NUDO-178300 format. One record per residue (C-alpha): residue number from 1; residue in one letter; x, y, z. Coordinates in nm, 4 decimals. Layout:
num: NUM; residuo: a; x: X; y: Y; z: Z
...
# end
This chain:
num: 1; residuo: x; x: -3.2501; y: -3.2543; z: -0.1781
num: 2; residuo: x; x: -3.0661; y: -3.5643; z: -0.2941
num: 3; residuo: x; x: -2.7163; y: -3.5977; z: -0.1479
num: 4; residuo: x; x: -2.5669; y: -3.5980; z: -0.4990
num: 5; residuo: x; x: -2.7102; y: -3.2564; z: -0.5837
num: 6; residuo: x; x: -2.5914; y: -3.1032; z: -0.2570
num: 7; residuo: x; x: -2.2400; y: -3.2406; z: -0.3021
num: 8; residuo: x; x: -2.2144; y: -3.1367; z: -0.6675
num: 9; residuo: x; x: -2.3233; y: -2.7858; z: -0.5708
num: 10; residuo: x; x: -2.0479; y: -2.7563; z: -0.3090
num: 11; residuo: x; x: -1.7867; y: -2.8955; z: -0.5487
num: 12; residuo: x; x: -1.8846; y: -2.6449; z: -0.8170
num: 13; residuo: x; x: -1.8662; y: -2.3635; z: -0.5623
num: 14; residuo: x; x: -1.5100; y: -2.4626; z: -0.4738
num: 15; residuo: x; x: -1.6164; y: -2.5737; z: -0.1238
num: 16; residuo: x; x: -1.5294; y: -2.9423; z: -0.1535
num: 17; residuo: x; x: -1.4406; y: -3.1374; z: 0.1604
num: 18; residuo: x; x: -1.3718; y: -3.5136; z: 0.1802
num: 19; residuo: x; x: -1.7221; y: -3.5595; z: 0.3252
num: 20; residuo: x; x: -1.8492; y: -3.4406; z: -0.0150
num: 21; residuo: x; x: -1.6892; y: -3.7347; z: -0.1966
num: 22; residuo: x; x: -1.9558; y: -3.9029; z: -0.4094
num: 23; residuo: x; x: -1.9921; y: -4.2812; z: -0.4151
num: 24; residuo: x; x: -2.2028; y: -4.4745; z: -0.6644
num: 25; residuo: x; x: -2.2936; y: -4.8411; z: -0.6551
num: 26; residuo: x; x: -2.2748; y: -4.9489; z: -1.0189
num: 27; residuo: x; x: -2.5224; y: -5.2336; z: -1.0547
num: 28; residuo: x; x: -2.5782; y: -5.1977; z: -1.4270
num: 29; residuo: x; x: -2.3729; y: -5.5092; z: -1.4968
num: 30; residuo: x; x: -2.6580; y: -5.6872; z: -1.6719
num: 31; residuo: x; x: -2.6021; y: -5.4487; z: -1.9646
num: 32; residuo: x; x: -2.2549; y: -5.5949; z: -2.0153
num: 33; residuo: x; x: -2.2153; y: -5.9288; z: -1.8402
num: 34; residuo: x; x: -2.5675; y: -6.0584; z: -1.8926
num: 35; residuo: x; x: -2.6672; y: -6.3546; z: -1.6795
num: 36; residuo: x; x: -2.3368; y: -6.3515; z: -1.4906
num: 37; residuo: x; x: -2.3853; y: -5.9926; z: -1.3683
num: 38; residuo: x; x: -2.5419; y: -6.0678; z: -1.0267
num: 39; residuo: x; x: -2.2360; y: -6.2750; z: -0.9370
num: 40; residuo: x; x: -2.2058; y: -6.6059; z: -0.7520
num: 41; residuo: x; x: -2.4345; y: -6.6907; z: -0.4621
num: 42; residuo: x; x: -2.2183; y: -6.7363; z: -0.1549
num: 43; residuo: x; x: -2.2241; y: -7.0884; z: -0.0155
num: 44; residuo: x; x: -2.4010; y: -7.2291; z: -0.3202
num: 45; residuo: x; x: -2.2866; y: -7.3518; z: -0.6595
num: 46; residuo: x; x: -2.4939; y: -7.1090; z: -0.8659
num: 47; residuo: x; x: -2.5252; y: -6.7537; z: -0.9852
num: 48; residuo: x; x: -2.7543; y: -6.5165; z: -0.7986
num: 49; residuo: x; x: -3.0930; y: -6.4489; z: -0.9537
num: 50; residuo: x; x: -3.2281; y: -6.1184; z: -1.0781
num: 51; residuo: x; x: -3.4423; y: -6.0955; z: -0.7649
num: 52; residuo: x; x: -3.1296; y: -6.1288; z: -0.5501
num: 53; residuo: x; x: -2.9493; y: -5.8681; z: -0.7629
num: 54; residuo: x; x: -3.2408; y: -5.6284; z: -0.7104
num: 55; residuo: x; x: -3.2377; y: -5.7025; z: -0.3380
num: 56; residuo: x; x: -2.8702; y: -5.6025; z: -0.3234
num: 57; residuo: x; x: -2.9595; y: -5.2720; z: -0.4905
num: 58; residuo: x; x: -3.2387; y: -5.2217; z: -0.2394
num: 59; residuo: x; x: -3.0190; y: -5.2994; z: 0.0602
num: 60; residuo: x; x: -2.7465; y: -5.0595; z: -0.0477
num: 61; residuo: x; x: -2.9940; y: -4.7822; z: -0.1277
num: 62; residuo: x; x: -3.1642; y: -4.8175; z: 0.2088
num: 63; residuo: x; x: -2.8254; y: -4.7972; z: 0.3833
num: 64; residuo: x; x: -2.7912; y: -4.4378; z: 0.2622
num: 65; residuo: x; x: -2.4164; y: -4.4855; z: 0.2230
num: 66; residuo: x; x: -2.4110; y: -4.4241; z: -0.1523
num: 67; residuo: x; x: -2.5179; y: -4.1146; z: -0.3410
num: 68; residuo: x; x: -2.6050; y: -4.2865; z: -0.6686
num: 69; residuo: x; x: -2.7512; y: -4.6244; z: -0.7583
num: 70; residuo: x; x: -2.6611; y: -4.6923; z: -1.1213
num: 71; residuo: x; x: -2.8784; y: -4.9598; z: -1.2834
num: 72; residuo: x; x: -3.0177; y: -5.0777; z: -1.6149
num: 73; residuo: x; x: -3.3499; y: -4.9372; z: -1.7377
num: 74; residuo: x; x: -3.5282; y: -5.2626; z: -1.6586
num: 75; residuo: x; x: -3.3987; y: -5.2611; z: -1.3010
num: 76; residuo: x; x: -3.4894; y: -4.8941; z: -1.2620
num: 77; residuo: x; x: -3.8447; y: -4.9696; z: -1.3711
num: 78; residuo: x; x: -3.8813; y: -5.2459; z: -1.1126
num: 79; residuo: x; x: -3.7278; y: -5.0426; z: -0.8290
num: 80; residuo: x; x: -3.9362; y: -4.7379; z: -0.9155
num: 81; residuo: x; x: -4.2542; y: -4.9439; z: -0.8970
num: 82; residuo: x; x: -4.1399; y: -5.0485; z: -0.5505
num: 83; residuo: x; x: -4.0939; y: -4.6742; z: -0.4679
num: 84; residuo: x; x: -3.7390; y: -4.7382; z: -0.3497
num: 85; residuo: x; x: -3.6147; y: -4.3889; z: -0.4352
num: 86; residuo: x; x: -3.9280; y: -4.1937; z: -0.3467
num: 87; residuo: x; x: -3.8082; y: -4.0796; z: -0.0037
num: 88; residuo: x; x: -3.4421; y: -4.1662; z: -0.0376
num: 89; residuo: x; x: -3.1480; y: -3.9269; z: -0.0641
num: 90; residuo: x; x: -2.9952; y: -4.1683; z: -0.3144
num: 91; residuo: x; x: -3.0218; y: -4.0663; z: -0.6800
num: 92; residuo: x; x: -3.1174; y: -4.3376; z: -0.9299
num: 93; residuo: x; x: -2.9210; y: -4.3361; z: -1.2548
num: 94; residuo: x; x: -2.9683; y: -4.5454; z: -1.5676
num: 95; residuo: x; x: -2.7102; y: -4.6729; z: -1.8154
num: 96; residuo: x; x: -2.8295; y: -4.5090; z: -2.1336
num: 97; residuo: x; x: -2.6030; y: -4.6768; z: -2.3863
num: 98; residuo: x; x: -2.4331; y: -5.0119; z: -2.4150
num: 99; residuo: x; x: -2.1573; y: -4.9822; z: -2.6697
num: 100; residuo: x; x: -2.0086; y: -5.3025; z: -2.8062
num: 101; residuo: x; x: -1.6953; y: -5.2757; z: -2.5911
num: 102; residuo: x; x: -1.8915; y: -5.3417; z: -2.2700
num: 103; residuo: x; x: -2.0443; y: -5.6640; z: -2.4034
num: 104; residuo: x; x: -1.8804; y: -5.9192; z: -2.1745
num: 105; residuo: x; x: -2.0563; y: -6.2465; z: -2.2354
num: 106; residuo: x; x: -1.8617; y: -6.5480; z: -2.1172
num: 107; residuo: x; x: -1.6432; y: -6.6488; z: -2.4098
num: 108; residuo: x; x: -1.7157; y: -6.3296; z: -2.6030
num: 109; residuo: x; x: -1.4369; y: -6.1327; z: -2.7731
num: 110; residuo: x; x: -1.6200; y: -5.8115; z: -2.8662
num: 111; residuo: x; x: -1.4228; y: -5.6015; z: -2.6167
num: 112; residuo: x; x: -1.1055; y: -5.6704; z: -2.8105
num: 113; residuo: x; x: -1.2204; y: -5.4597; z: -3.1060
num: 114; residuo: x; x: -1.3000; y: -5.0920; z: -3.1461
num: 115; residuo: x; x: -1.6223; y: -4.9736; z: -2.9836
num: 116; residuo: x; x: -1.9401; y: -4.9473; z: -3.1902
num: 117; residuo: x; x: -2.2157; y: -4.7103; z: -3.0720
num: 118; residuo: x; x: -2.5367; y: -4.8759; z: -2.9578
num: 119; residuo: x; x: -2.8282; y: -4.7908; z: -2.7270
num: 120; residuo: x; x: -3.0783; y: -5.0388; z: -2.5857
num: 121; residuo: x; x: -3.2488; y: -4.7929; z: -2.3525
num: 122; residuo: x; x: -3.5038; y: -4.5506; z: -2.4975
num: 123; residuo: x; x: -3.4559; y: -4.2051; z: -2.3463
num: 124; residuo: x; x: -3.8257; y: -4.1096; z: -2.3220
num: 125; residuo: x; x: -3.8936; y: -4.4248; z: -2.1185
num: 126; residuo: x; x: -3.5782; y: -4.3855; z: -1.9083
num: 127; residuo: x; x: -3.6630; y: -4.0229; z: -1.8314
num: 128; residuo: x; x: -3.9881; y: -4.1335; z: -1.6672
num: 129; residuo: x; x: -3.7766; y: -4.3296; z: -1.4189
num: 130; residuo: x; x: -3.4788; y: -4.1017; z: -1.3528
num: 131; residuo: x; x: -3.3317; y: -3.7660; z: -1.4516
num: 132; residuo: x; x: -2.9708; y: -3.8892; z: -1.4520
num: 133; residuo: x; x: -2.8048; y: -4.1377; z: -1.6810
num: 134; residuo: x; x: -2.4676; y: -4.2701; z: -1.7877
num: 135; residuo: x; x: -2.3326; y: -4.2455; z: -2.1423
num: 136; residuo: x; x: -2.0049; y: -4.4192; z: -2.2282
num: 137; residuo: x; x: -1.7437; y: -4.3800; z: -2.4998
num: 138; residuo: x; x: -1.4125; y: -4.5501; z: -2.5678
num: 139; residuo: x; x: -1.1504; y: -4.3793; z: -2.7821
num: 140; residuo: x; x: -0.9579; y: -4.6105; z: -3.0145
num: 141; residuo: x; x: -0.7239; y: -4.3690; z: -3.1984
num: 142; residuo: x; x: -0.9032; y: -4.4703; z: -3.5177
num: 143; residuo: x; x: -1.0682; y: -4.1793; z: -3.6925
num: 144; residuo: x; x: -1.3531; y: -4.3820; z: -3.8438
num: 145; residuo: x; x: -1.4538; y: -4.5539; z: -3.5200
num: 146; residuo: x; x: -1.4034; y: -4.2469; z: -3.3022
num: 147; residuo: x; x: -1.5971; y: -4.0250; z: -3.5409
num: 148; residuo: x; x: -1.8960; y: -4.2597; z: -3.5240
num: 149; residuo: x; x: -1.8747; y: -4.2660; z: -3.1440
num: 150; residuo: x; x: -1.8624; y: -3.8862; z: -3.1181
num: 151; residuo: x; x: -2.1454; y: -3.8381; z: -3.3656
num: 152; residuo: x; x: -2.3568; y: -4.0813; z: -3.1623
num: 153; residuo: x; x: -2.2689; y: -3.8921; z: -2.8429
num: 154; residuo: x; x: -2.3730; y: -3.5621; z: -3.0024
num: 155; residuo: x; x: -2.7059; y: -3.7115; z: -3.1084
num: 156; residuo: x; x: -2.7580; y: -3.8458; z: -2.7586
num: 157; residuo: x; x: -2.6862; y: -3.5077; z: -2.5992
num: 158; residuo: x; x: -2.9393; y: -3.3366; z: -2.8238
num: 159; residuo: x; x: -3.2096; y: -3.5885; z: -2.7340
num: 160; residuo: x; x: -3.1237; y: -3.5796; z: -2.3636
num: 161; residuo: x; x: -3.1358; y: -3.1997; z: -2.3627
num: 162; residuo: x; x: -3.4883; y: -3.1993; z: -2.5033
num: 163; residuo: x; x: -3.5994; y: -3.4458; z: -2.2375
num: 164; residuo: x; x: -3.4137; y: -3.2620; z: -1.9570
num: 165; residuo: x; x: -3.2112; y: -3.5723; z: -1.8827
num: 166; residuo: x; x: -2.8767; y: -3.5127; z: -1.7114
num: 167; residuo: x; x: -2.5881; y: -3.7454; z: -1.7824
num: 168; residuo: x; x: -2.2387; y: -3.8320; z: -1.6727
num: 169; residuo: x; x: -1.9759; y: -3.9448; z: -1.9200
num: 170; residuo: x; x: -1.7922; y: -4.2740; z: -1.8822
num: 171; residuo: x; x: -1.4624; y: -4.3155; z: -2.0655
num: 172; residuo: x; x: -1.2992; y: -4.6569; z: -2.0737
num: 173; residuo: x; x: -0.9394; y: -4.7355; z: -2.1472
num: 174; residuo: x; x: -0.9336; y: -4.9419; z: -2.4689
num: 175; residuo: x; x: -0.8779; y: -5.3125; z: -2.4074
num: 176; residuo: x; x: -0.6237; y: -5.3446; z: -2.6878
num: 177; residuo: x; x: -0.3203; y: -5.1635; z: -2.8259
num: 178; residuo: x; x: -0.4329; y: -4.8473; z: -3.0081
num: 179; residuo: x; x: -0.0909; y: -4.7588; z: -3.1472
num: 180; residuo: x; x: 0.0154; y: -4.4533; z: -2.9481
num: 181; residuo: x; x: 0.3769; y: -4.4924; z: -3.0570
num: 182; residuo: x; x: 0.5117; y: -4.4785; z: -2.7043
num: 183; residuo: x; x: 0.2855; y: -4.1974; z: -2.5821
num: 184; residuo: x; x: 0.1193; y: -4.2348; z: -2.2437
num: 185; residuo: x; x: -0.2364; y: -4.3749; z: -2.2483
num: 186; residuo: x; x: -0.3443; y: -4.1575; z: -1.9554
num: 187; residuo: x; x: -0.2505; y: -3.8350; z: -2.1296
num: 188; residuo: x; x: -0.4133; y: -3.9528; z: -2.4535
num: 189; residuo: x; x: -0.7366; y: -4.0165; z: -2.2632
num: 190; residuo: x; x: -0.7112; y: -3.6769; z: -2.0899
num: 191; residuo: x; x: -0.6598; y: -3.4965; z: -2.4190
num: 192; residuo: x; x: -0.9457; y: -3.6873; z: -2.5802
num: 193; residuo: x; x: -1.1880; y: -3.5967; z: -2.3009
num: 194; residuo: x; x: -1.1036; y: -3.2265; z: -2.2967
num: 195; residuo: x; x: -1.1086; y: -3.2107; z: -2.6762
num: 196; residuo: x; x: -1.4490; y: -3.3804; z: -2.6892
num: 197; residuo: x; x: -1.6066; y: -3.1477; z: -2.4327
num: 198; residuo: x; x: -1.4490; y: -2.8217; z: -2.5502
num: 199; residuo: x; x: -1.7316; y: -2.7723; z: -2.8000
num: 200; residuo: x; x: -2.0083; y: -2.8636; z: -2.5560
num: 201; residuo: x; x: -2.1970; y: -2.5858; z: -2.3775
num: 202; residuo: x; x: -2.3329; y: -2.6078; z: -2.0241
num: 203; residuo: x; x: -2.6795; y: -2.7112; z: -2.1492
num: 204; residuo: x; x: -2.5365; y: -3.0483; z: -2.2619
num: 205; residuo: x; x: -2.2248; y: -3.0808; z: -2.0433
num: 206; residuo: x; x: -2.1842; y: -3.3977; z: -1.8366
num: 207; residuo: x; x: -2.2415; y: -3.3653; z: -1.4630
num: 208; residuo: x; x: -1.9145; y: -3.5505; z: -1.4013
num: 209; residuo: x; x: -1.6842; y: -3.8130; z: -1.5498
num: 210; residuo: x; x: -1.6387; y: -4.1825; z: -1.4824
num: 211; residuo: x; x: -1.3014; y: -4.3102; z: -1.6006
num: 212; residuo: x; x: -1.0201; y: -4.5472; z: -1.5231
num: 213; residuo: x; x: -0.7565; y: -4.4376; z: -1.2742
num: 214; residuo: x; x: -0.4387; y: -4.4075; z: -1.4790
num: 215; residuo: x; x: -0.2131; y: -4.3069; z: -1.1928
num: 216; residuo: x; x: -0.1603; y: -3.9912; z: -0.9863
num: 217; residuo: x; x: 0.0031; y: -3.7800; z: -1.2545
num: 218; residuo: x; x: -0.2725; y: -3.8355; z: -1.5124
num: 219; residuo: x; x: -0.5424; y: -3.7852; z: -1.2479
num: 220; residuo: x; x: -0.3931; y: -3.4597; z: -1.1225
num: 221; residuo: x; x: -0.3468; y: -3.3334; z: -1.4774
num: 222; residuo: x; x: -0.7132; y: -3.3767; z: -1.5666
num: 223; residuo: x; x: -0.8655; y: -3.2938; z: -1.2268
num: 224; residuo: x; x: -0.6759; y: -2.9644; z: -1.2085
num: 225; residuo: x; x: -0.7906; y: -2.8512; z: -1.5534
num: 226; residuo: x; x: -1.1340; y: -2.7216; z: -1.4478
num: 227; residuo: x; x: -1.2124; y: -2.8529; z: -1.0967
num: 228; residuo: x; x: -1.5407; y: -2.6626; z: -1.0655
num: 229; residuo: x; x: -1.6654; y: -2.7628; z: -1.4095
num: 230; residuo: x; x: -1.5072; y: -3.0894; z: -1.5216
num: 231; residuo: x; x: -1.5566; y: -3.3096; z: -1.2153
num: 232; residuo: x; x: -1.3579; y: -3.6307; z: -1.2387
num: 233; residuo: x; x: -1.4777; y: -3.9685; z: -1.1111
num: 234; residuo: x; x: -1.3198; y: -4.3129; z: -1.1230
num: 235; residuo: x; x: -1.4513; y: -4.6568; z: -1.2094
num: 236; residuo: x; x: -1.3602; y: -4.9637; z: -1.0102
num: 237; residuo: x; x: -1.2651; y: -5.2239; z: -1.2693
num: 238; residuo: x; x: -1.1957; y: -5.5754; z: -1.1424
num: 239; residuo: x; x: -1.2479; y: -5.6729; z: -0.7820
num: 240; residuo: x; x: -0.8899; y: -5.6987; z: -0.6545
num: 241; residuo: x; x: -0.8220; y: -5.7138; z: -0.2813
num: 242; residuo: x; x: -1.0151; y: -5.5174; z: -0.0210
num: 243; residuo: x; x: -0.7035; y: -5.3027; z: 0.0230
num: 244; residuo: x; x: -0.7102; y: -5.2306; z: -0.3518
num: 245; residuo: x; x: -1.0663; y: -5.0999; z: -0.3150
num: 246; residuo: x; x: -0.9788; y: -4.8645; z: -0.0303
num: 247; residuo: x; x: -0.6505; y: -4.7590; z: -0.1885
num: 248; residuo: x; x: -0.8110; y: -4.6770; z: -0.5226
num: 249; residuo: x; x: -1.0700; y: -4.4507; z: -0.3621
num: 250; residuo: x; x: -0.8097; y: -4.2885; z: -0.1360
num: 251; residuo: x; x: -0.5414; y: -4.2300; z: -0.3996
num: 252; residuo: x; x: -0.7855; y: -4.1007; z: -0.6577
num: 253; residuo: x; x: -0.9453; y: -3.8580; z: -0.4112
num: 254; residuo: x; x: -0.6053; y: -3.7336; z: -0.2972
num: 255; residuo: x; x: -0.5143; y: -3.6536; z: -0.6583
num: 256; residuo: x; x: -0.8373; y: -3.4769; z: -0.7485
num: 257; residuo: x; x: -1.1137; y: -3.7308; z: -0.8118
num: 258; residuo: x; x: -1.4446; y: -3.6411; z: -0.6499
num: 259; residuo: x; x: -1.6519; y: -3.9474; z: -0.7426
num: 260; residuo: x; x: -1.6054; y: -4.3245; z: -0.7213
num: 261; residuo: x; x: -1.8377; y: -4.5549; z: -0.9145
num: 262; residuo: x; x: -1.7616; y: -4.9142; z: -0.8183
num: 263; residuo: x; x: -1.9358; y: -5.2222; z: -0.9547
num: 264; residuo: x; x: -1.7652; y: -5.5546; z: -0.8976
num: 265; residuo: x; x: -1.5630; y: -5.4211; z: -0.6042
num: 266; residuo: x; x: -1.8915; y: -5.3721; z: -0.4186
num: 267; residuo: x; x: -2.1030; y: -5.6481; z: -0.5682
num: 268; residuo: x; x: -1.8489; y: -5.9252; z: -0.5076
num: 269; residuo: x; x: -1.7631; y: -5.8156; z: -0.1528
num: 270; residuo: x; x: -1.8424; y: -6.0445; z: 0.1379
num: 271; residuo: x; x: -2.0283; y: -5.7558; z: 0.3072
num: 272; residuo: x; x: -2.1011; y: -5.4805; z: 0.0509
num: 273; residuo: x; x: -2.2629; y: -5.2319; z: 0.2893
num: 274; residuo: x; x: -1.9777; y: -5.2570; z: 0.5398
num: 275; residuo: x; x: -1.7252; y: -5.2202; z: 0.2579
num: 276; residuo: x; x: -1.8804; y: -4.8893; z: 0.1476
num: 277; residuo: x; x: -1.9052; y: -4.7685; z: 0.5063
num: 278; residuo: x; x: -1.5317; y: -4.8260; z: 0.5507
num: 279; residuo: x; x: -1.4539; y: -4.6786; z: 0.2097
num: 280; residuo: x; x: -1.6113; y: -4.3547; z: 0.3274
num: 281; residuo: x; x: -1.4055; y: -4.3678; z: 0.6467
num: 282; residuo: x; x: -1.0860; y: -4.4009; z: 0.4411
num: 283; residuo: x; x: -1.1721; y: -4.1187; z: 0.2000
num: 284; residuo: x; x: -1.2688; y: -3.8932; z: 0.4913
num: 285; residuo: x; x: -0.9337; y: -3.9729; z: 0.6622
num: 286; residuo: x; x: -1.0876; y: -4.1410; z: 0.9645
num: 287; residuo: x; x: -0.9059; y: -4.4669; z: 0.8869
num: 288; residuo: x; x: -0.6031; y: -4.5690; z: 0.6849
num: 289; residuo: x; x: -0.6432; y: -4.8347; z: 0.4194
num: 290; residuo: x; x: -0.4683; y: -5.0881; z: 0.6413
num: 291; residuo: x; x: -0.6908; y: -5.0058; z: 0.9385
num: 292; residuo: x; x: -1.0011; y: -5.0324; z: 0.7222
num: 293; residuo: x; x: -0.9077; y: -5.3794; z: 0.5951
num: 294; residuo: x; x: -0.8523; y: -5.4985; z: 0.9526
num: 295; residuo: x; x: -1.1872; y: -5.3484; z: 1.0581
num: 296; residuo: x; x: -1.3543; y: -5.5214; z: 0.7629
num: 297; residuo: x; x: -1.2138; y: -5.8605; z: 0.8645
num: 298; residuo: x; x: -1.3153; y: -5.7994; z: 1.2261
num: 299; residuo: x; x: -1.6687; y: -5.7315; z: 1.1021
num: 300; residuo: x; x: -1.6713; y: -6.0557; z: 0.9024
num: 301; residuo: x; x: -1.5472; y: -6.2547; z: 1.2005
num: 302; residuo: x; x: -1.8127; y: -6.1083; z: 1.4302
num: 303; residuo: x; x: -2.0866; y: -6.1805; z: 1.1767
num: 304; residuo: x; x: -1.9581; y: -6.5287; z: 1.0860
num: 305; residuo: x; x: -1.8887; y: -6.4328; z: 0.7262
num: 306; residuo: x; x: -1.6249; y: -6.6384; z: 0.5497
num: 307; residuo: x; x: -1.3607; y: -6.4114; z: 0.3922
num: 308; residuo: x; x: -1.2571; y: -6.4826; z: 0.0353
num: 309; residuo: x; x: -0.8959; y: -6.4140; z: 0.1309
num: 310; residuo: x; x: -0.7077; y: -6.4352; z: 0.4583
num: 311; residuo: x; x: -0.6221; y: -6.0998; z: 0.6140
num: 312; residuo: x; x: -0.2557; y: -6.1349; z: 0.5209
num: 313; residuo: x; x: -0.3465; y: -6.1441; z: 0.1504
num: 314; residuo: x; x: -0.6421; y: -5.9076; z: 0.1591
num: 315; residuo: x; x: -0.4375; y: -5.6297; z: 0.3163
num: 316; residuo: x; x: -0.1943; y: -5.6216; z: 0.0238
num: 317; residuo: x; x: -0.2051; y: -5.3770; z: -0.2692
num: 318; residuo: x; x: -0.2021; y: -5.5840; z: -0.5891
num: 319; residuo: x; x: -0.3065; y: -5.3358; z: -0.8618
num: 320; residuo: x; x: 0.0120; y: -5.2184; z: -1.0407
num: 321; residuo: x; x: -0.1261; y: -4.8668; z: -1.0905
num: 322; residuo: x; x: -0.1843; y: -4.8315; z: -0.7178
num: 323; residuo: x; x: 0.1589; y: -4.9718; z: -0.6335
num: 324; residuo: x; x: 0.3215; y: -4.7144; z: -0.8548
# end
């Protein structure tokens, strides 16, 4: 059994323990960032190649530290041909839609407007590679845009059901002011998620959520709604400091999140595998965030890895949501 399935089963039975916390490495960045997705090659003045991006996916999968490897359909096809997941406890997952608000080309401005539904991946082809995929929506408080997004999501669910393709639902915070007239964005997102899924039966229900951490109160409000059914996960967002990475996972778990799906926080790390190893230690209460950052810098020193920040800076919490 894949580790994801075993952990989801325990969560749904009300038997969750911190060792059941689910971690995903989100390396589907090519669907949004394009050529820049693999990130910079350390020590060289260039971006990493696709082959190096795939190697990072392979290394993390072989470590066994993550439960999910989220990739684009093209990456999934390559890794499947290499039989990476054949005997692994890691579950492959494919990004199944790429709405306009994730298009992040250098110089692009598409994210600053309401999301338009779009799917590059073809479900019949994706299903041959994996039985789990990600579908994303972004609510804009605009009835015309949101109606199109929800209609597209309904059509996707119907197709996925026929193909026996599971999915998890990603919900982004909008990147622009959506006119809430002073209302809290976190509660608007919570209401939108529950409202969207209230009419969805178990045959089409998402396995879990991936969403932005909007603070402890919003997280507790949503996570407590239906903890055995509506399983809440968080996305990583920008890189931040190493302490931000550990603090986000720790705070979210403490307030009810059961999944962390981090992209740039892992991909841009000096030592991605060690970062995830220590993230698990923090979530499982074996280390504090401060202790984990110090251990991470000790690891870099021993392995002659140049840190991007000195320890004194890297140990600080810089994300305003986490400070609050």
